[in-house]
C-alpha positions as CSV (number, residue, x, y, z in Angstrom):
1,M,60.2,108.1,94.2
2,D,59.0,106.6,91.0
3,R,61.0,103.6,89.9
4,M,62.6,103.3,86.5
5,G,62.1,100.0,84.8
6,A,64.5,97.1,85.2
7,M,66.0,95.8,82.0
8,K,64.6,92.6,80.6
9,V,67.0,89.7,80.4
10,S,66.3,89.5,76.7
11,E,67.5,93.1,76.3
12,V,70.9,92.5,77.9
13,Q,72.5,90.7,74.9
14,A,71.4,93.5,72.5
15,L,72.8,96.2,74.7
16,V,76.1,94.5,75.1
17,G,76.3,93.9,71.4
18,Q,75.8,97.6,70.7
19,L,78.5,98.5,73.2
20,R,80.9,96.0,71.6
21,E,80.6,97.9,68.3
22,V,81.6,101.1,70.0
23,T,84.5,99.3,71.7
24,A,85.6,97.9,68.3
25,S,85.5,101.4,66.8
26,R,88.2,102.6,69.3
27,R,86.3,105.9,69.7
28,A,86.7,105.7,73.5
29,Y,90.5,105.4,73.2
30,S,91.1,109.0,72.4
31,R,92.4,111.5,75.0
32,R,89.6,113.9,74.2
33,F,86.9,111.3,74.6
34,R,88.3,110.2,78.0
35,L,88.4,113.7,79.3
36,D,84.9,114.4,78.1
37,Q,83.6,111.4,80.0
38,L,85.5,112.4,83.1
39,K,84.2,116.0,82.9
40,G,80.7,114.6,82.5
41,I,81.0,112.7,85.8
42,K,82.3,115.8,87.5
43,A,79.4,117.9,86.1
44,L,76.9,115.2,87.1
45,V,77.8,115.2,90.8
46,R,78.2,119.0,90.8
47,D,74.8,119.7,89.1
48,H,72.8,117.1,91.0
49,T,74.3,117.0,94.5
50,Q,71.0,117.7,96.2
51,E,69.2,115.0,94.1
52,L,71.9,112.5,95.0
53,Q,71.6,113.4,98.7
54,E,67.9,112.9,98.6
55,A,68.2,109.5,97.0
56,L,70.8,108.5,99.6
57,Y,68.6,109.6,102.4
58,H,65.7,107.6,100.9
59,D,67.8,104.4,100.6
60,L,70.0,104.6,103.7
61,G,68.9,107.5,105.8
62,K,72.1,109.3,105.2
63,A,72.4,112.9,106.4
64,P,73.2,115.4,103.6
65,F,76.5,116.2,105.2
66,E,77.5,112.6,105.5
67,S,76.5,112.0,101.9
68,T,78.8,114.9,100.9
69,V,81.7,113.7,102.9
70,T,81.6,110.0,102.2
71,E,80.2,109.9,98.7
72,I,80.1,113.0,96.6
73,S,83.3,114.7,97.7
74,V,85.2,111.4,97.2
75,I,84.0,111.3,93.6
76,K,84.9,114.9,93.0
77,N,88.4,114.3,94.3
78,E,88.8,111.1,92.3
79,V,87.6,112.6,89.0
80,D,89.7,115.8,89.5
81,Y,92.8,113.7,90.1
82,A,92.1,111.6,87.0
83,I,91.5,114.7,84.8
84,L,94.8,116.2,86.0
85,H,96.9,113.1,85.4
86,V,95.2,111.0,82.6
87,S,97.2,112.5,79.8
88,D,100.5,111.5,81.5
89,W,99.1,108.0,82.4
90,M,98.3,107.4,78.7
91,E,101.9,108.1,77.5
92,P,104.0,105.2,76.3
93,E,107.1,104.4,78.3
94,S,110.4,103.7,76.7
95,V,112.4,100.7,77.9
96,R,116.2,100.3,77.5
97,M,117.0,97.3,75.3
98,P,119.8,94.8,75.9
99,L,123.0,95.4,73.9
100,A,122.5,92.2,71.9
101,Y,119.2,93.5,70.5
102,Q,120.6,96.8,69.4
103,P,119.7,98.8,67.4
104,A,116.1,98.4,68.6
105,T,113.6,100.2,70.8
106,G,111.3,98.8,73.5
107,T,108.0,100.4,74.5
108,I,105.3,99.8,77.1
109,R,102.1,101.1,75.6
110,P,99.0,101.5,77.7
111,R,95.9,100.2,75.9
112,P,92.3,100.0,77.1
113,K,91.2,96.5,78.0
114,G,88.0,97.1,76.0
115,Q,84.5,96.5,77.4
116,V,84.1,96.3,81.1
117,L,81.3,95.4,83.6
118,I,81.0,97.3,86.9
119,I,78.7,95.8,89.5
120,G,78.1,98.2,92.4
121,P,77.0,97.6,96.1
122,W,74.2,99.2,98.0
123,N,76.1,100.6,101.0
124,Y,77.8,103.5,99.2
125,P,75.8,103.4,95.9
126,V,77.2,106.6,94.5
127,Q,80.9,106.4,95.4
128,L,81.3,102.7,94.7
129,V,79.7,102.9,91.3
130,L,81.2,106.1,90.0
131,A,84.8,105.6,91.4
132,P,85.3,102.5,89.3
133,L,83.7,104.2,86.4
134,V,86.2,107.1,86.7
135,A,89.0,104.5,86.5
136,A,87.4,102.6,83.5
137,V,86.8,105.7,81.3
138,S,90.1,107.3,82.2
139,A,91.7,104.1,80.7
140,G,89.6,104.4,77.6
141,N,87.1,101.6,78.1
142,T,83.4,101.3,77.4
143,A,81.4,100.3,80.4
144,V,78.1,98.8,81.7
145,L,77.2,99.8,85.2
146,K,74.9,97.6,87.3
147,P,73.9,99.5,90.5
148,S,72.4,97.6,93.3
149,E,68.7,97.1,93.3
150,K,68.7,97.3,97.1
151,A,69.4,101.1,96.9
152,P,66.6,101.8,94.3
153,A,66.4,105.6,94.6
154,T,70.1,106.1,94.0
155,A,70.1,103.5,91.2
156,D,67.3,105.4,89.5
157,V,69.0,108.7,89.7
158,L,72.2,107.3,88.2
159,A,70.3,105.5,85.5
160,R,68.6,108.7,84.5
161,L,71.5,111.1,84.8
162,I,74.5,109.1,83.4
163,P,73.1,109.0,79.8
164,E,72.6,112.8,80.0
165,Y,76.2,113.5,81.1
166,L,78.2,110.7,79.4
167,D,78.1,109.2,76.0
168,P,75.3,106.7,76.2
169,S,76.8,104.6,73.4
170,A,79.9,104.0,75.5
171,V,78.5,104.0,79.1
172,A,75.3,102.2,79.9
173,V,73.4,101.6,83.1
174,V,71.5,98.4,83.6
175,Q,68.9,97.9,86.4
176,G,67.5,94.7,87.7
177,G,67.9,91.8,90.1
178,A,69.7,88.5,90.2
179,E,68.4,87.4,86.8
180,V,69.8,90.5,85.1
181,V,73.2,90.0,86.9
182,Q,73.3,86.4,85.7
183,A,72.6,87.5,82.1
184,L,75.3,90.1,82.3
185,L,77.8,87.6,83.7
186,A,77.0,85.3,80.8
187,E,78.3,87.9,78.3
188,K,82.0,88.3,77.3
189,W,83.8,91.1,79.0
190,D,87.3,92.3,79.0
191,H,87.2,93.0,82.7
192,I,84.7,92.6,85.5
193,F,84.8,94.9,88.6
194,Y,82.6,93.8,91.5
195,T,82.1,95.4,94.9
196,G,80.1,93.5,97.5
197,G,79.9,90.4,99.7
198,E,82.1,87.3,99.5
199,R,79.2,85.0,98.5
200,V,78.3,86.9,95.3
201,G,82.0,87.6,94.7
202,R,82.6,83.9,94.4
203,I,79.7,83.7,91.8
204,V,81.2,86.5,89.8
205,Y,84.7,84.9,90.0
206,E,83.3,81.5,88.8
207,A,81.4,83.2,85.9
208,A,84.5,85.2,84.9
209,A,86.6,82.0,84.9
210,Q,84.4,80.4,82.3
211,Q,85.7,82.9,79.8
212,L,89.1,83.7,81.5
213,T,88.0,87.2,82.2
214,P,90.2,89.2,84.5
215,V,88.4,90.5,87.6
216,T,88.7,93.0,90.4
217,L,86.8,91.9,93.5
218,E,86.4,94.4,96.3
219,L,84.9,92.4,99.1
220,G,85.1,92.8,102.9
221,G,85.9,90.9,106.1
222,K,86.3,91.6,109.8
223,S,88.6,94.6,110.0
224,P,90.2,94.8,113.5
225,A,91.0,97.9,115.4
226,V,93.7,97.3,118.0
227,V,93.8,99.8,120.8
228,S,97.2,99.6,122.5
229,D,97.7,103.0,124.1
230,G,97.1,106.7,123.5
231,P,94.6,109.4,124.4
232,V,91.4,107.5,125.0
233,A,89.0,110.4,124.5
234,T,90.3,110.9,120.9
235,I,90.5,107.2,120.2
236,A,86.9,106.7,121.3
237,K,85.7,109.5,119.0
238,R,87.6,108.2,116.0
239,L,86.4,104.6,116.6
240,A,82.8,105.7,117.0
241,W,82.9,107.8,113.9
242,G,84.5,105.0,111.8
243,K,82.1,102.4,113.1
244,F,78.8,104.2,113.1
245,V,79.0,106.4,110.0
246,N,76.5,105.0,107.5
247,A,75.1,103.0,110.4
248,G,78.1,100.7,110.4
249,Q,77.5,99.6,106.8
250,T,81.1,100.3,105.6
251,C,83.4,97.6,104.2
252,V,86.4,99.1,106.0
253,A,84.7,100.1,109.2
254,P,86.3,98.7,112.4
255,D,84.5,95.4,112.8
256,Y,85.7,94.8,116.3
257,V,88.1,96.2,118.9
258,L,91.0,94.4,120.4
259,A,91.7,96.2,123.7
260,V,95.2,95.6,125.0
261,G,94.8,95.0,128.7
262,D,91.9,95.2,131.1
263,Q,92.7,98.8,131.9
264,M,92.3,99.9,128.2
265,R,89.1,97.9,127.9
266,D,87.6,99.6,131.0
267,K,88.5,103.1,129.7
268,L,86.9,102.4,126.3
269,E,83.8,101.0,128.1
270,A,83.5,104.3,130.0
271,E,84.3,106.7,127.1
272,L,82.4,105.2,124.1
273,P,78.9,105.8,125.5
274,K,79.8,109.4,126.2
275,V,81.0,109.9,122.6
276,I,77.9,108.3,121.2
277,D,75.6,110.5,123.3
278,E,77.7,113.5,122.1
279,F,77.5,112.5,118.4
280,Y,73.8,111.9,118.4
281,E,72.5,114.1,121.2
282,S,71.6,111.2,123.4
283,S,68.9,110.1,120.9
284,P,70.2,108.3,117.8
285,E,66.7,107.2,116.8
286,S,65.5,110.8,116.3
287,S,68.9,112.2,115.2
288,L,69.1,113.4,111.6
289,D,72.8,112.6,111.7
290,Y,72.4,108.8,112.2
291,G,71.5,106.6,109.2
292,R,69.4,103.6,108.7
293,L,70.1,100.0,107.7
294,I,69.4,98.9,104.2
295,S,66.4,96.6,104.9
296,A,64.3,95.1,107.6
297,E,65.9,91.7,106.9
298,H,69.4,93.1,107.5
299,T,68.2,94.7,110.7
300,Q,66.7,91.4,111.9
301,R,69.9,89.6,111.1
302,L,71.9,92.1,113.3
303,V,69.4,92.0,116.2
304,E,69.6,88.2,116.3
305,M,73.4,88.3,116.1
306,L,73.5,90.8,119.0
307,Q,71.1,88.7,121.1
308,Q,73.0,85.5,120.6
309,T,76.2,87.2,121.7
310,L,74.6,88.7,124.8
311,D,73.1,85.3,125.6
312,A,76.6,83.8,125.4
313,G,77.8,86.2,128.2
314,A,78.8,89.4,126.5
315,E,78.1,92.7,128.3
316,L,75.9,95.4,126.8
317,I,77.8,98.7,127.3
318,T,75.4,101.0,125.4
319,G,72.7,100.8,122.7
320,G,70.8,97.7,121.8
321,G,67.5,99.4,120.9
322,Y,66.0,98.6,117.6
323,A,62.9,99.0,115.4
324,I,62.9,96.3,112.7
325,E,60.5,97.8,110.2
326,E,62.1,101.2,110.6
327,R,65.5,99.7,109.8
328,Y,66.9,101.1,113.0
329,L,69.5,99.7,115.3
330,A,71.1,102.0,117.9
331,P,74.8,102.5,118.0
332,T,75.8,99.5,120.2
333,V,78.9,98.7,122.1
334,I,79.3,95.3,123.7
335,S,82.3,94.1,125.8
336,R,83.8,91.0,127.4
337,V,83.1,89.3,124.0
338,A,84.4,85.8,123.5
339,P,86.1,84.9,120.2
340,D,83.6,82.1,119.4
341,T,80.4,84.2,119.7
342,A,78.0,85.2,116.9
343,V,79.4,88.7,116.3
344,M,82.9,87.3,115.8
345,A,81.8,84.6,113.3
346,E,81.2,86.8,110.3
347,E,81.5,90.4,109.2
348,I,78.9,92.4,111.2
349,F,78.2,95.2,108.6
350,G,76.2,97.2,111.1
351,P,76.3,99.4,114.2
352,I,77.5,96.8,116.7
353,L,81.0,97.3,118.1
354,P,82.4,94.3,120.1
355,I,85.3,94.7,122.4
356,V,87.6,91.7,122.9
357,T,90.3,91.9,125.5
358,V,93.8,90.7,124.8
359,K,96.7,90.7,127.3
360,D,99.3,92.4,125.0
361,I,100.1,93.5,121.4
362,D,101.5,90.1,120.5
363,E,98.3,88.4,121.4
364,A,96.4,91.0,119.3
365,M,98.5,90.3,116.2
366,A,98.3,86.6,116.7
367,F,94.5,86.9,117.0
368,I,94.3,88.7,113.7
369,G,96.7,86.3,112.0
370,E,94.6,83.3,112.9
371,R,91.7,84.7,110.9
372,P,91.1,85.5,107.2
373,H,93.0,88.5,106.0
374,P,90.8,91.6,106.5
375,L,90.2,94.4,104.1
376,A,91.6,96.9,106.6
377,A,93.4,96.8,110.0
378,Y,93.7,99.7,112.4
379,L,96.2,100.4,115.2
380,F,96.0,103.1,117.9
381,T,99.3,103.6,119.6
382,D,101.9,106.2,120.4
383,R,104.8,103.7,120.3
384,A,106.9,103.5,117.2
385,R,108.1,100.0,117.9
386,V,104.5,98.7,118.2
387,R,103.6,100.3,114.9
388,R,106.6,98.8,113.2
389,E,105.8,95.3,114.5
390,F,102.1,95.7,113.4
391,E,103.2,96.8,109.9
392,E,105.4,93.8,109.6
393,R,103.3,91.1,111.1
394,V,99.7,91.9,110.2
395,V,98.4,91.1,106.7
396,A,95.5,93.3,105.5
397,G,94.4,95.1,102.4
398,S,95.0,98.5,103.9
399,M,96.0,100.0,107.3
400,G,95.1,103.0,109.3
401,F,97.2,104.3,112.2
402,D,95.3,106.3,114.8
403,A,92.4,106.9,112.4
404,P,90.0,104.6,110.5
405,L,88.5,104.9,107.0
406,L,90.8,107.7,105.6
407,Q,92.7,105.4,103.3
408,I,89.7,104.7,101.1
409,S,89.3,108.3,100.0
410,V,92.8,109.3,98.9
411,P,93.1,109.2,95.1
412,G,96.9,108.6,95.3
413,L,96.6,105.4,97.4
414,P,95.6,102.0,96.1
415,F,92.5,100.5,97.7
416,G,91.8,96.8,97.7
417,G,91.8,93.6,99.6
418,V,94.1,90.6,100.0
419,G,93.1,87.0,100.0
420,P,89.4,86.6,101.0
421,S,89.0,90.3,101.3
422,G,89.5,90.9,97.6
423,I,91.5,90.8,94.4
424,G,93.1,93.8,92.8
425,N,92.9,97.5,93.7
426,Y,91.9,100.9,92.3
427,H,91.8,104.7,92.8
428,G,94.0,107.1,90.9
429,K,96.7,105.6,88.8
430,Y,96.0,102.2,90.3
431,G,92.5,102.3,88.9
432,F,93.8,103.3,85.5
433,D,96.2,100.4,85.6
434,T,93.4,98.0,86.6
435,F,91.5,98.7,83.4
436,T,94.6,98.9,81.2
437,H,96.6,96.4,79.3
438,F,100.2,97.4,79.2
439,R,101.4,96.1,75.8
440,A,105.1,95.3,75.3
441,E,106.4,96.4,71.9
442,V,109.8,95.9,70.3
443,S,110.8,97.6,67.1
444,K,113.9,96.3,65.3
445,T,115.4,98.2,62.4
446,D,116.0,96.2,59.2
447,Q,119.0,98.4,58.2
448,L,121.4,96.4,60.3
449,D,120.5,92.7,60.8
450,T,122.2,91.9,64.1
451,L,119.8,89.0,64.5
452,K,121.8,87.0,62.0
453,A,124.0,86.1,65.0
454,V,121.2,83.8,66.2
455,Y,120.1,82.3,62.9
456,P,120.9,78.6,62.2
457,P,123.3,77.0,61.6
458,Y,124.8,77.4,65.1
459,G,128.5,77.2,64.4
460,W,131.5,77.8,66.6
461,A,131.6,81.5,66.0
462,K,128.0,82.0,67.0
463,K,128.5,80.0,70.1
464,Q,131.4,82.2,71.1
465,F,129.4,85.3,70.4
466,T,126.5,84.2,72.6
467,K,128.8,83.5,75.5
468,R,130.2,87.0,75.4
469,V,127.1,89.0,74.6
470,L,124.0,87.2,75.8
């Protein structure tokens, strides 16, 4: 695919200045404008589904079906939900005023934050760019989108199509690498929305702090999947799907399994290889349903991590094959993994599933609690008591019970991290709220000046009044 040109650093300031003029005009505030932009996003993904699928295959080896399920349909659902509800979200809310302030009215009025920057990742380069955009334009903001240069084909398609379907004076796409991101971060924004890794997230946060800009940081972490009890055949299929979709490059994928007891570990060791063979017809390397890693460098990192863990005594259950230049690493399961090995030191973000054995559910929850709060936590169990304890004791951005990933694609549910896995959330009304300033307004009539009760001088009568009324 031919590449579109990256924006020059010198052009960034001019673009942001032009967008600022549109923001100041308040043209993007209107209900009609918001709906037009939302319908534009809907039309874009409807009219260019095949082109988006081809770009995703080029960048990540995603099968068209997988692209539809994990990217395009998610955006369709998100934008339909916003179109249906945005008029209600925009409405001001009346607040009952205290008796001492009467007669008066109180109002919460949703107002756009203004001009926002959205920095997208490479792993879901359609969903995780357009979903924040749905939230931003539904709230009446102008926006600059910075798709990841590591998914160049998808970034090019978005850069070409977005100006055709949305108002280019209110929504702009900027392409480029680290220098362009630095130039964007140097500008003044009313909100910055970043999805990606923790290291760059800290850079974004520090840059935003220089101008006290509010941020949403959608990061990641090591999301555990605790397997306590239940039908192992079903559990193995759901674990394998959640882990190996998009070749494991999913921020809420099960990063590792905590198998409760040796017996459960042994069952998973037996069942997971069968499931992987079934999913990819015993040949993931030639399967059109199994994706590729984003780069040779990322593949090399994962291969080294895997080898270090095996050298430390872990057992290879299935997989392990790789081709660095082809960006391929087989769906891999390792077991008898020690907590201090390479795969447990950082987020894997690839198709390696470690199994760690714990003696009981209490040890599993303690294991999670000793580590940074994850973006997601999963529990497989048929026991209501175990689920209640897990809900109460485990801190995570989101939870899934007996199924992974589903929580990220429901427009009515908030999605976001906690602690090192992220700041803030979005989707549906929560996304609208993220990009909205809820302004408090009080209107006091001048026909009856009850405020005279608090004007100086503060005599005996006023003191008695305040004791009774305030």
